[in-house]
C-alpha positions as a Markdown table, in Angstrom:
| # | Residue | x | y | z |
|---|---|---|---|---|
| 1 | Met | 2.4 | 14.9 | -10.2 |
| 2 | Lys | 6.2 | 15.4 | -10.0 |
| 3 | Ser | 8.3 | 12.7 | -11.4 |
| 4 | Thr | 9.8 | 12.1 | -8.0 |
| 5 | Tyr | 6.4 | 10.8 | -6.8 |
| 6 | Ile | 6.0 | 8.1 | -9.4 |
| 7 | Phe | 7.8 | 5.3 | -7.6 |
| 8 | Pro | 6.2 | 5.9 | -4.2 |
| 9 | Ala | 2.8 | 6.1 | -5.8 |
| 10 | Val | 3.3 | 2.8 | -7.6 |
| 11 | Leu | 4.5 | 1.3 | -4.3 |
| 12 | Ile | 1.4 | 2.5 | -2.5 |
| 13 | Val | -0.8 | 1.0 | -5.2 |
| 14 | Leu | 1.0 | -2.3 | -4.9 |
| 15 | Asp | 0.6 | -2.2 | -1.1 |
| 16 | Val | -3.1 | -1.7 | -1.4 |
| 17 | Gly | -3.3 | -4.5 | -4.0 |
| 18 | Ala | -1.5 | -6.8 | -1.7 |
| 19 | Ala | -3.9 | -5.9 | 1.1 |
| 20 | Ile | -6.9 | -6.7 | -1.2 |
| 21 | Val | -5.4 | -10.1 | -2.2 |
| 22 | Cys | -4.7 | -11.0 | 1.5 |
| 23 | Ala | -8.2 | -9.9 | 2.5 |
| 24 | Phe | -9.7 | -12.0 | -0.3 |
| 25 | Asn | -7.8 | -15.0 | 1.0 |
| 26 | Lys | -9.0 | -14.3 | 4.5 |
| 27 | Asp | -5.6 | -13.5 | 5.8 |
| 28 | Phe | -6.7 | -10.3 | 7.7 |
| 29 | Lys | -3.5 | -9.8 | 9.7 |
| 30 | Lys | -1.5 | -9.5 | 6.5 |
| 31 | Ala | -4.2 | -7.3 | 4.9 |
| 32 | Val | -3.9 | -4.9 | 7.9 |
| 33 | Tyr | -0.2 | -5.0 | 7.6 |
| 34 | Trp | -0.2 | -4.0 | 3.9 |
| 35 | Leu | -2.8 | -1.3 | 4.5 |
| 36 | Ala | -0.7 | 0.1 | 7.2 |
| 37 | Ala | 2.3 | 0.0 | 5.0 |
| 38 | Ala | 0.4 | 1.9 | 2.3 |
| 39 | Val | -0.8 | 4.6 | 4.8 |
| 40 | Leu | 2.6 | 5.0 | 6.3 |
| 41 | Asn | 4.2 | 5.3 | 2.8 |
| 42 | Ala | 1.6 | 7.9 | 1.8 |
| 43 | Ala | 2.1 | 9.9 | 5.0 |
| 44 | Val | 5.8 | 10.1 | 4.5 |
| 45 | Thr | 5.7 | 10.8 | 0.8 |
| 46 | Phe | 2.9 | 13.3 | 0.6 |
C-alpha cells in the first residue's frame, strides 16, 4: 500500500467502526450513514 493511502484507509476503518457502534445501539439511520460514508470514501480513494 502506498503511503498516500494510509489516512484514507484509517478513515474508512473508523467509518465502519462507527457504523458498527451505531447498529449495536439500534440507531440504524446513523449506521447506514456511516456505511455509506465508508463506501463513498473507498470509491473515491481506490
